[in-house]
C-alpha positions in Angstrom: 116.5 42.7 48.0 116.9 39.3 48.0 118.0 36.6 50.4 121.2 35.6 49.4 123.6 35.2 52.2 126.2 37.5 50.3 123.4 40.1 49.9 122.6 40.1 53.6 125.9 40.1 54.9 126.9 43.2 52.6 123.8 45.2 54.1 123.9 44.1 57.7 127.6 45.0 58.5 127.1 48.8 58.3 124.3 48.6 60.8 126.0 46.3 63.6 128.3 47.4 66.4 130.2 50.7 66.5 129.2 51.4 62.8 125.9 52.7 63.7 126.5 56.2 63.2 129.3 56.0 60.7 128.8 57.3 57.3 127.9 54.7 54.5 128.6 54.8 50.4 126.6 52.5 48.5 128.2 51.7 45.2 126.4 49.8 42.2 124.7 50.0 38.9 121.6 51.4 38.2 118.6 48.9 39.2 120.6 47.0 42.1 118.0 48.1 44.7 120.2 50.8 46.3 117.0 52.8 47.8 116.2 49.5 49.5 119.7 48.8 50.6 119.5 52.3 52.3 116.2 51.8 54.1 117.4 48.2 55.4 120.5 50.1 56.8 118.6 52.8 58.3 116.0 50.5 60.1 118.8 47.9 61.2 120.6 51.0 63.2 119.3 50.8 66.7 119.6 54.6 67.1 117.7 55.2 64.1 114.7 52.8 64.2 112.3 55.6 65.2 114.1 58.7 64.1 113.6 60.6 61.2 115.0 60.3 57.8 115.1 62.2 54.3 116.4 61.6 51.0 118.0 64.2 48.4 118.6 63.2 44.9 121.9 65.2 43.5 121.1 64.2 40.0 117.6 65.4 39.7 118.5 69.2 40.5 120.1 71.7 38.0 123.5 72.8 39.2 122.4 76.2 39.6 119.6 75.2 42.5 122.0 72.4 44.1 123.0 74.4 46.8 119.6 76.3 47.5 118.1 72.5 47.6 120.8 70.7 49.7 121.2 73.6 52.2 117.7 75.0 52.1 117.0 78.9 51.5 115.3 81.8 52.7 112.3 83.4 51.1 113.0 86.0 48.4 117.0 84.7 48.4 116.8 84.5 44.8 114.3 84.8 41.7 111.6 82.3 42.3 112.3 81.8 45.8 108.7 82.6 46.9 108.8 80.3 49.9 111.2 79.0 52.7 112.6 76.1 52.4 114.4 74.0 55.0 117.6 72.1 54.3 117.0 68.0 54.1 120.0 68.1 56.7 118.0 69.8 59.3 114.9 67.6 58.6 117.0 64.5 59.4 118.2 65.9 62.5 118.9 63.0 65.0 118.3 60.3 62.1 119.5 59.5 58.5 119.8 61.5 55.3 120.3 59.6 51.9 122.1 61.3 49.1 121.5 59.5 45.8 123.7 60.0 42.8 126.5 61.6 45.2 128.7 61.6 41.9 126.3 64.0 40.2 126.9 66.8 42.7 128.4 69.9 41.0 132.2 70.5 41.9 131.4 74.0 43.1 129.1 72.7 46.0 131.2 69.7 46.9 133.3 71.8 49.3 130.4 73.1 50.8 128.9 69.8 51.6 132.5 68.7 53.0 132.5 71.7 55.4 128.7 71.0 56.3 129.5 67.3 57.4 132.8 68.4 59.3 131.1 71.2 61.2 127.7 69.6 61.4 125.8 72.8 60.4 124.2 74.2 57.5 123.6 77.9 56.2 120.7 78.5 54.1 120.8 80.7 51.1 120.0 84.2 52.1 120.5 83.7 55.7 123.4 84.4 58.1 122.9 81.8 60.7 123.9 78.4 60.9 121.6 75.3 61.9 123.2 72.6 63.7 122.2 69.2 62.7 123.4 65.4 63.7 122.3 63.0 61.0 123.9 59.9 59.6 124.9 60.2 55.9 124.0 57.2 53.7 125.3 57.9 50.1 124.9 56.1 46.8 126.3 56.3 43.4 126.3 54.4 40.3 129.8 56.2 39.3 133.3 54.8 40.2 134.0 57.8 42.6 137.7 56.6 43.0 137.9 57.2 39.2 136.5 60.5 39.3 138.7 61.4 42.3 141.7 60.5 40.0 140.2 62.6 37.2 139.5 65.7 39.2 136.0 65.9 38.8 135.2 64.7 42.7 136.9 65.8 45.7 139.2 63.1 47.4 138.4 64.7 51.0 134.8 64.5 50.5 135.1 60.9 49.2 137.0 59.7 52.1 134.5 61.7 54.5 131.5 59.9 53.3 133.1 56.3 52.5 133.8 55.8 56.1 131.8 52.1 55.2 131.7 51.1 51.9 129.0 48.7 50.3 129.0 47.3 47.0 125.9 46.0 45.7 126.7 42.9 43.3 124.7 43.0 40.0 122.1 40.4 39.8 123.8 38.5 37.3 126.3 37.8 40.1 123.7 36.8 42.6 121.5 34.5 40.5 120.5 32.3 43.6 118.2 35.4 44.7 116.1 35.3 41.8 113.4 33.0 43.2 113.3 34.7 46.5 113.1 37.9 44.5 110.3 36.5 42.4 108.3 35.2 45.4 108.5 38.7 47.2 107.6 40.7 44.0 104.4 38.9 42.9 103.5 39.3 46.9 103.9 42.7 46.4 101.7 42.8 43.4 99.0 41.1 45.5 98.4 37.7 43.9 99.3 35.3 46.5 98.9 32.2 44.5 101.0 33.3 41.6 104.3 32.1 42.9 102.8 28.5 43.2 102.1 28.7 39.2 105.4 29.4 38.5 107.5 26.0 37.4 110.9 25.3 38.1 111.8 25.2 34.4 110.5 29.0 34.4 113.2 29.8 37.4 115.9 28.2 35.7 115.5 30.4 32.4 115.2 33.4 34.6 118.5 32.6 36.0 120.0 32.0 33.0 119.3 35.5 31.8 122.2 37.8 32.5 119.7 40.9 33.5 121.5 44.0 32.4 118.7 46.3 34.0 119.5 44.1 37.3 116.4 44.1 39.9 114.7 47.0 38.1 114.5 45.0 34.9 113.5 41.6 37.0 110.4 43.6 38.6 109.1 44.8 35.3 109.0 41.4 34.0 107.3 40.0 37.0 104.8 42.9 36.7 104.1 42.3 33.2 104.0 38.4 33.5 101.6 38.8 36.1 99.2 41.3 34.6 99.0 38.8 31.7 98.3 35.7 34.2 95.3 37.9 35.6 94.0 37.7 32.0 93.7 34.0 32.3 97.0 33.2 30.9 99.9 31.4 32.3 102.3 33.4 34.3 105.4 31.9 32.3 104.4 29.7 29.6 106.8 27.1 28.6 107.8 29.0 25.0 108.7 32.3 27.3 112.2 33.8 27.2 113.5 36.6 28.7 114.3 39.3 26.1 117.8 39.5 25.4 119.8 42.6 24.6 119.2 43.7 21.1 122.1 45.2 19.4 121.6 47.7 16.6 122.1 46.1 13.3 125.2 47.5 11.4 124.5 48.8 7.8 126.7 47.0 5.1 129.4 48.9 3.5 128.4 50.4 0.1 130.1 48.6 -2.6 130.6 50.5 -6.0 129.4 48.6 -9.2 132.4 47.0 -11.0 133.6 49.1 -14.2 134.0 47.3 -17.7 136.9 48.5 -18.4 140.4 49.8 -16.7 140.4 53.0 -18.6 137.0 53.8 -17.4 137.8 53.2 -14.0 141.1 55.4 -13.6 138.9 58.1 -15.6 135.9 57.9 -13.3 138.2 58.1 -10.3 140.2 61.2 -11.6 137.3 63.0 -12.4 135.5 62.5 -9.1 138.6 63.6 -7.1 139.2 66.8 -9.1 135.6 67.9 -9.4 133.7 70.1 -6.9 131.1 67.9 -4.3 128.3 69.3 -6.1 129.6 68.3 -9.7 131.0 64.9 -9.0 128.1 63.0 -10.3 127.9 64.8 -13.5 131.5 64.4 -13.9 131.4 60.6 -13.6 128.9 60.2 -16.1 
C-alpha cells in the first residue's frame, strides 16, 4: 500500500466516524493496489473487523451468467446449474462485499443490482423467495464512471447509490515518496530480510525517476525479479541496472518510388496504373 501521508489519509477516511457503513467507490488505474485498499478499509471499520467478507469480480463473469453469479441460483435453474450457489451478498451478511471492476457489469444487470442494494435483499435465479442481507459495499473500477454515465453505459442512480464515499487512488508516479517503503515491504514479503539493506540510495533514486506505467504491480514484479537474481549470487540492483522504459513500436518508413528518368515515362506509368485493374497494374507499368 505505501506509507505516504496522502495515501494513508485517502484510505483511512472512509473507515472513520459515521462512514463506517457507507458504501465506498475506489477509483484508479490497473495496478494501484485496489484490493489492498479494500482490505484496509474493511479492517479499519470497527463493526467489520471480525465480520465476514466476500468478493465478486464483475469483469471475470460472462454477461449471460452475471445475474446468476451475483445473486445466486438454484439447482437446475438453467443449463449447467448442477449445484445450488449462494449469492455473495448473503455470504457477506453483516460484513463487507467487494465488487471489483464494477464498470464492467452488464447494463441489463445494473437495475437489478440497484434494487438489491435499495431493498437489501436478493432473489436467486430459479427461486421465488428473497433473502435479506446487510452488507457494506466497497466497489472498485478502472473506468471513469462519470463519463460512462454521460455516455449512457452506466446507470446514474446506481453510481450515486454506490459512490457514497469516493476514494481516488493516485498513480505510483504521483507518489514517488512511497517507493522506498513499498520496496521494503515487498522484499520482506518475499522472505529476504537482508535484501533491503543491500539496496543503495542510488538504486532507490533510479526507481523514483521511473514513471511506472504499471503502478504498484509493475514495481512488485521488478522487486521480485531482482530478488530472485540476488539469491543466485548477484547484487539485487547493480549500478548499471535501469527500469525498463515503455517501448514504442517503431513505425515503418513510407515507401518511396524510385525516380523515373524522363517526364514522359513517369506520366505514362501513372496513367497506365490508374486505368489498369489491380491484378494487371504491374504488367501495365512494365
